[in-house]
DSSP file (Angstrom, degrees, kcal/mol; ACC not computed):
  #  RESIDUE AA STRUCTURE BP1 BP2  ACC     N-H-->O    O-->H-N    N-H-->O    O-->H-N    TCO  KAPPA ALPHA  PHI   PSI    X-CA   Y-CA   Z-CA
    1    1 A M              0   0    0      0, 0.0     2,-0.5     0, 0.0    19,-0.2   0.000 360.0 360.0 360.0 151.8  -13.8   69.8  -15.1
    2    2 A Y  E     -A   19   0A   0     17,-2.6    17,-3.1     2,-0.0     2,-0.5  -0.981 360.0-138.7-123.2 124.9  -12.3   66.3  -15.7
    3    3 A E  E     -A   18   0A   0     -2,-0.5     2,-0.4    15,-0.2    15,-0.2  -0.713  24.6-179.6 -86.5 128.0  -13.1   64.3  -18.7
    4    4 A K  E     -A   17   0A   0     13,-2.7    13,-2.8    -2,-0.5     2,-0.4  -0.991  16.6-147.4-132.6 132.0  -13.6   60.5  -18.1
    5    5 A E  E     +A   16   0A   0     -2,-0.4     2,-0.3    11,-0.2    11,-0.2  -0.775  26.3 162.4 -94.8 138.8  -14.5   57.8  -20.6
    6    6 A L  E     -A   15   0A   0      9,-2.6     9,-3.3    -2,-0.4     2,-0.5  -0.947  38.9-108.9-146.9 170.4  -16.6   54.9  -19.6
    7    7 A T  E     -A   14   0A   0     -2,-0.3     7,-0.2     7,-0.2     6,-0.1  -0.906  39.5-115.1-103.5 123.3  -18.7   52.1  -21.1
    8    8 A C     >  -     0   0    0      5,-3.1     4,-1.4    -2,-0.5    50,-0.1  -0.330  16.6-143.4 -56.0 129.5  -22.4   52.4  -20.7
    9    9 A P  T  4 S+     0   0    0      0, 0.0    -1,-0.2     0, 0.0    49,-0.1   0.630  96.4  42.0 -74.7  -8.3  -23.7   49.6  -18.5
   10   10 A Y  T  4 S+     0   0    0      3,-0.1    54,-0.0    28,-0.1    -2,-0.0   0.884 131.0  16.0 -95.9 -59.5  -26.9   49.3  -20.6
   11   11 A C  T  4 S-     0   0    0      2,-0.1     3,-0.1    27,-0.1    -3,-0.0   0.545  90.6-132.7 -96.8  -9.8  -25.9   49.7  -24.3
   12   12 A L     <  +     0   0    0     -4,-1.4     2,-0.2     1,-0.2    -5,-0.0   0.642  56.0 142.2  62.7  20.7  -22.1   49.0  -23.8
   13   13 A E        -     0   0    0      1,-0.1    -5,-3.1    -6,-0.1     2,-0.4  -0.623  58.3-109.8 -85.3 149.3  -21.2   52.0  -26.0
   14   14 A A  E     +A    7   0A   0     -7,-0.2     2,-0.3    -2,-0.2    -7,-0.2  -0.662  46.0 175.1 -78.9 127.2  -18.1   54.1  -25.0
   15   15 A I  E     -A    6   0A   0     -9,-3.3    -9,-2.6    -2,-0.4     2,-0.4  -0.905  24.8-133.7-132.9 162.7  -19.2   57.5  -23.7
   16   16 A T  E     -A    5   0A   0     -2,-0.3     2,-0.3   -11,-0.2   -11,-0.2  -0.962  22.0-177.2-118.6 132.1  -17.4   60.6  -22.2
   17   17 A I  E     -A    4   0A   0    -13,-2.8   -13,-2.7    -2,-0.4     2,-0.5  -0.851  22.4-127.0-122.7 163.2  -18.6   62.4  -19.1
   18   18 A L  E     -A    3   0A   0     -2,-0.3     2,-0.4   -15,-0.2   -15,-0.2  -0.941  20.1-158.6-111.7 131.7  -17.4   65.5  -17.4
   19   19 A L  E     -A    2   0A   0    -17,-3.1   -17,-2.6    -2,-0.5     2,-0.8  -0.887  20.3-123.2-109.1 141.1  -16.7   65.4  -13.6
   20   20 A D    >   -     0   0    0     -2,-0.4     3,-1.1   -19,-0.2    -2,-0.0  -0.728  20.0-168.1 -82.9 109.4  -16.6   68.4  -11.4
   21   21 A M  T 3  S+     0   0    0     -2,-0.8    -1,-0.2     1,-0.2    25,-0.1   0.662  82.7  60.5 -71.7 -16.5  -13.2   68.5   -9.7
   22   22 A G  T 3  S+     0   0    0     27,-0.0    -1,-0.2    -3,-0.0     3,-0.1   0.411  83.3 104.6 -94.3   2.6  -14.2   71.2   -7.3
   23   23 A S  S <  S-     0   0    0     -3,-1.1    23,-0.2     1,-0.2     4,-0.1  -0.159  83.8 -63.7 -77.3 176.2  -17.1   69.2   -5.7
   24   24 A D        -     0   0    0      2,-0.1    22,-0.3     1,-0.1    -1,-0.2  -0.027  55.9 -96.4 -58.5 165.6  -17.0   67.5   -2.3
   25   25 A Y  S    S+     0   0    0      1,-0.2     2,-0.6    20,-0.1    21,-0.5   0.878 117.5  36.6 -53.1 -47.0  -14.6   64.8   -1.5
   26   26 A N  S    S-     0   0    0     19,-0.2     2,-0.3     2,-0.0    19,-0.2  -0.937  80.9-176.8-112.0 111.8  -17.2   62.0   -2.2
   27   27 A S  E     -B   44   0B   0     17,-3.0    17,-2.3    -2,-0.6     2,-0.4  -0.822  12.2-171.1-111.4 148.3  -19.5   62.9   -5.1
   28   28 A E  E     +B   43   0B   0     -2,-0.3     2,-0.3    15,-0.2    15,-0.2  -0.980  15.1 165.8-137.8 125.1  -22.5   61.1   -6.5
   29   29 A I  E     -B   42   0B   0     13,-2.7    13,-2.9    -2,-0.4     2,-0.5  -0.867  30.9-134.4-131.1 165.4  -24.2   62.1   -9.7
   30   30 A I  E     +B   41   0B   0     -2,-0.3     2,-0.4    11,-0.2    11,-0.2  -0.996  27.6 179.6-120.2 126.7  -26.7   60.7  -12.1
   31   31 A E  E     -B   40   0B   0      9,-2.2     9,-2.7    -2,-0.5     2,-0.3  -0.976  24.3-127.1-125.7 138.5  -25.8   61.1  -15.8
   32   32 A D  E     -B   39   0B   0     -2,-0.4     2,-0.1     7,-0.2     6,-0.1  -0.680  30.6-108.9 -85.4 141.8  -27.7   60.0  -18.8
   33   33 A C     >  -     0   0    0      5,-2.6     4,-1.6    -2,-0.3    -1,-0.1  -0.454  21.4-141.1 -63.8 132.6  -26.0   57.9  -21.5
   34   34 A E  T  4 S+     0   0    0      2,-0.1    -1,-0.2    -2,-0.1    -2,-0.0   0.568  98.1  43.0 -76.1  -4.6  -25.6   60.1  -24.6
   35   35 A V  T  4 S+     0   0    0      3,-0.1    -1,-0.1   -22,-0.1    -2,-0.0   0.849 132.1  14.2 -99.1 -54.1  -26.3   57.1  -26.8
   36   36 A C  T  4 S-     0   0    0      2,-0.1    -2,-0.1   -23,-0.1    -4,-0.0   0.495  90.4-133.3-104.9  -4.3  -29.3   55.3  -25.1
   37   37 A C     <  +     0   0    0     -4,-1.6    -3,-0.1     1,-0.2    -5,-0.0   0.542  55.9 139.8  67.1  11.4  -30.4   58.0  -22.7
   38   38 A R        -     0   0    0     -6,-0.1    -5,-2.6     1,-0.1    -1,-0.2  -0.606  57.5-101.7 -85.4 150.8  -30.7   55.7  -19.7
   39   39 A P  E     -B   32   0B   0      0, 0.0    20,-0.7     0, 0.0     2,-0.4  -0.430  31.4-164.2 -79.1 142.2  -29.4   57.0  -16.3
   40   40 A I  E     -BC  31  58B   0     -9,-2.7    -9,-2.2    18,-0.1     2,-0.6  -0.987  15.2-137.3-123.1 129.5  -26.1   55.9  -14.8
   41   41 A E  E     -BC  30  57B   0     16,-2.3    16,-2.0    -2,-0.4     2,-0.4  -0.773  25.9-169.5 -87.2 125.9  -25.2   56.4  -11.2
   42   42 A I  E     -BC  29  56B   0    -13,-2.9   -13,-2.7    -2,-0.6     2,-0.4  -0.957  10.9-172.7-121.4 128.7  -21.7   57.6  -10.9
   43   43 A K  E     +BC  28  55B   0     12,-3.0    12,-2.4    -2,-0.4     2,-0.3  -0.976  19.0 155.4-119.1 133.8  -19.6   57.9   -7.7
   44   44 A Y  E     -BC  27  54B   0    -17,-2.3   -17,-3.0    -2,-0.4     2,-0.3  -0.990  23.8-158.2-156.2 161.2  -16.2   59.6   -7.6
   45   45 A S  E     - C   0  53B   0      8,-2.0     7,-2.4    -2,-0.3     8,-1.5  -0.998   5.0-158.7-143.2 142.7  -13.6   61.3   -5.5
   46   46 A F  E     - C   0  51B   0    -21,-0.5     2,-0.5    -2,-0.3     5,-0.2  -0.916   6.3-158.1-114.7 145.8  -10.8   63.7   -6.2
   47   47 A D  E >  S- C   0  50B   0      3,-2.6     3,-1.7    -2,-0.4     2,-0.6  -0.956  77.1 -45.6-121.2 109.1   -7.8   64.4   -4.0
   48   48 A E  T 3  S-     0   0    0     -2,-0.5    -2,-0.0     1,-0.2     0, 0.0  -0.596 125.5 -25.6  57.1-112.5   -6.5   67.8   -5.1
   49   49 A D  T 3  S+     0   0    0     -2,-0.6     2,-0.5    -3,-0.1    -1,-0.2   0.159 118.4  98.3-113.0  17.9   -6.5   67.4   -8.9
   50   50 A E  E <  S-C   47   0B   0     -3,-1.7    -3,-2.6   -29,-0.1     2,-0.6  -0.907  72.1-129.5-110.5 130.5   -6.2   63.6   -9.0
   51   51 A L  E     +C   46   0B   0     -2,-0.5    -5,-0.3    -5,-0.2     3,-0.1  -0.681  32.9 169.7 -75.0 116.6   -9.1   61.2   -9.5
   52   52 A I  E     +     0   0B   0     -7,-2.4     2,-0.3    -2,-0.6    -6,-0.2   0.594  61.1  27.6-108.6 -14.6   -8.8   58.7   -6.7
   53   53 A Y  E     +C   45   0B   0     -8,-1.5    -8,-2.0     2,-0.0     2,-0.3  -0.978  58.0 167.2-148.9 135.9  -12.1   56.8   -6.9
   54   54 A F  E     +C   44   0B   0     -2,-0.3     2,-0.3   -10,-0.2   -10,-0.2  -0.936   8.2 154.3-151.3 124.1  -14.4   56.2   -9.7
   55   55 A N  E     -C   43   0B   0    -12,-2.4   -12,-3.0    -2,-0.3     2,-0.3  -0.991  10.9-179.9-148.1 144.8  -17.4   53.7   -9.9
   56   56 A Y  E     +C   42   0B   0     -2,-0.3     2,-0.3   -14,-0.2   -14,-0.2  -0.993   3.5 170.7-148.3 155.9  -20.6   53.6  -11.9
   57   57 A K  E     -C   41   0B   0    -16,-2.0   -16,-2.3    -2,-0.3     2,-0.0  -0.965  36.7 -85.8-154.2 165.8  -23.6   51.3  -12.3
   58   58 A K  E     -C   40   0B   0     -2,-0.3     2,-0.6   -18,-0.2   -18,-0.1  -0.324  38.2-124.0 -65.9 157.9  -27.1   50.9  -13.7
   59   59 A I    >   -     0   0    0    -20,-0.7     3,-1.3    -2,-0.0     4,-0.1  -0.963  38.1-111.4-107.9 118.8  -30.0   52.2  -11.8
   60   60 A E  T 3  S+     0   0    0     -2,-0.6    -1,-0.0     1,-0.2     0, 0.0  -0.064  98.7  33.4 -48.8 140.5  -32.4   49.2  -11.3
   61   61 A G  T 3  S+     0   0    0      1,-0.0    -1,-0.2     0, 0.0    -3,-0.0   0.407  92.2  94.0  94.7  -3.3  -35.7   49.4  -13.3
   62   62 A N    <   +     0   0    0     -3,-1.3     2,-0.2   -23,-0.1    -2,-0.1   0.261  53.4 110.8-107.0  10.7  -34.2   51.2  -16.3
   63   63 A E              0   0    0      1,-0.1   -53,-0.0    -4,-0.1    -3,-0.0  -0.523 360.0 360.0 -78.2 151.1  -33.5   48.2  -18.4
   64   64 A F              0   0    0     -2,-0.2    -1,-0.1   -54,-0.0   -54,-0.0   0.497 360.0 360.0 -82.1 360.0  -35.6   47.7  -21.6
């Protein structure tokens, strides 16, 4: 597992997520913010053990 810090796109709090390094080349997951509990769409890629792509965004319709 790979630990990655990001800023929640809803509440702007710093959070940490775990990424599976053994998953397919292009991975897409939904993780809930540990502070505000709203879902975040996360896309990432590893090449061997190196994170080569990481992007995340809000899921429309989940704003308060």
